[in-house]
N, C-alpha and C positions, 0 to 999 in steps of 0.2 A: 504494499500500499504506500502511496506517495505521501511525503510529508507536507505537500501543498494543501492550502485550505481552499474553500469553495470560491472565494473571490479570485485567488491566483489561478486556479484551474479554469475558471470562466474567462478571465482576461487572456490566458494563453490560448484557449480554444478560439476565441473571437479574433485574436491577432493572427493566429495561424490561418484561419479560414480567410481572412482578409488578404494576407500575403499570397496564399495559395490561389485565390481567384485572380490576383494581379498577374502571377506567373503564368496561369492557364490562359488569360486573356492576351498575354504577350506571345502565346504560341508555344510555350515550353511544355514538354512531355517528358515522360519516363520511358527510356527505352526498355524493351523486354529484357528479362534476365534478373539476376540476383544482385542487388546493390547493398553493400555494407556501409555503415555509417557510425561515427563516434564523434560527437561534437557537443559543446556546451552552448546554451542559449542564454542571453541576457534580455530581460523585459524590464521596461521602465514606463510607468504611466499611471492612469487612474481609472477606476470603474465607478460608474454611477448607475443606479437603478431607480426607476420611477415607482410610484405607488401602484399596487394592483387595481384592476378595474374589472368591470363586467362588460362583455361584448357579445354581440350577435354573431353566431357562426356565419361564415361566408355563404352567400346564396349562389347556387349553380342550378339553372333551369334544367340542365340535363337530368338531374336526379329526380325531377318531377315528370319528365316526359314519358317514361315507361308506364308508370301507374296511370297517367292521363290517357294515353293511347289504348291501354288495355281496358280501362273503364269505358272509354268511348266505344270500343269494338263490342263490348258486352251489351251496351245499350242499343246497338243496331240489331240485336237478335242473335241467337246462337249461330246459325248458318251464315247470315249476312255479315256478321261481325268477323267470323273466321275468314271468310273470303276477302273482306276488306283489309284485315290485318296481313293476310298473305300477300296481297297485291302491294301493300305498302312496304312490308319488312323483308320480303324474299330477296335473295341476292340475284334471282332470275327476274325480278321486277324492279320496282322503284328504287329501293335501297341499293341494289346492285348497280343501277344505272348511275346513282350518285357516287358510288365508290369508283366506278369505271371512269367517269368524267372528271371526278374531283370535286370536293365540296365547294372550294372557292369558285371554280368555273360555273357550277350550277348557280351559286349565289349571284354571280354577275348577270345571269340570265333571268333573274326573278324581277317581276315588275316592282318598282320602288314603292308603290302603294302597299303591297303586301309586306315588304321588309319594314316599312314604317309602322304598319299595324302590328307586326311581330315585336318591334322594338318597344312600342308603347305597352303592349301586353306584358312584355318581359319586365319593364320598369315597374308596372303596377304589381306584378307578382312578387318582385323583390320587396317593394314596400310592405305588401301584405305579409310576406314571410317575416320581415324584420319586426312587424308589430305582434306577431304571435309566437315567434321562436323564443325558447327559453335562453336567457342570457347565460353565458358560460364564464367562469373565472378566467381572467387573463392576467399573466404576470406583467408587472411594469417593465417598460422598455429598459434594456441594459445597454449602456453606452460605455465603450472602452476607448480611451484615448491614450495612445502610447506607441511604442516601437518594439520591434522584435528584431534582434540582431545576433549574429554569431558572436559568442564570447571569446576573448582572447585566451589562448591556451596559457595556463599558469603552470610553470614548471614546479613540480613538487620537490622538496628538499630531499636529497639522497645523502644520508649521513656517510661520512668517510668510513672506510673499513678500519682504518687506524683509530683505535679508541684512545682519546686523550683523557687523563684524569680531570675530575671536576675542578673548577677554579679554586675551590676552598680546600683542596687536597694538600695536606702537609707532607713535605718531603721528610722521610725519617732521617735523623742526624746519626752520623757514624761516630761511634765512640772511639776515642784515640787511646791507644795503649800507652803506658808510661815509658816505654823503651824508645830511645832515640836511635836512629840509624846513623 
């Protein structure tokens, strides 16, 4: 387990994500193969976090189209509904044609009155969704300001193999004998 705290790990993650995006945007890639690494990183900066809030989940009309179309088909009657749905959703029919031609190409061929009607209905659906959807907890925005850089290698002290006595070591005195030479 790392000895970094939640603030430090969050800052590291956000700064790494930011630098990784910059490198990828600049066209850098990792070549296939095994890459070894051993480096130290220095981070310097600050992290701030806003207050938690409640937010409406994002609205996507695509999530409502399936139940809408199925309910509509059921309302046409069992046999008529099945036939209508097959004509619409079959890859040999309407859906297949849209896939074959491409969605953008088909959209360019649609009468602007129909696309305006769709846009208005979608905006109203989004408004309705936001008024009835349960608000979810959302963490406050976290902003990290700082830099991520390779740290300079610090040479570790390698003690000399020759061991010197400590500085407070007393050298023993040699006793002199009474004989003179």
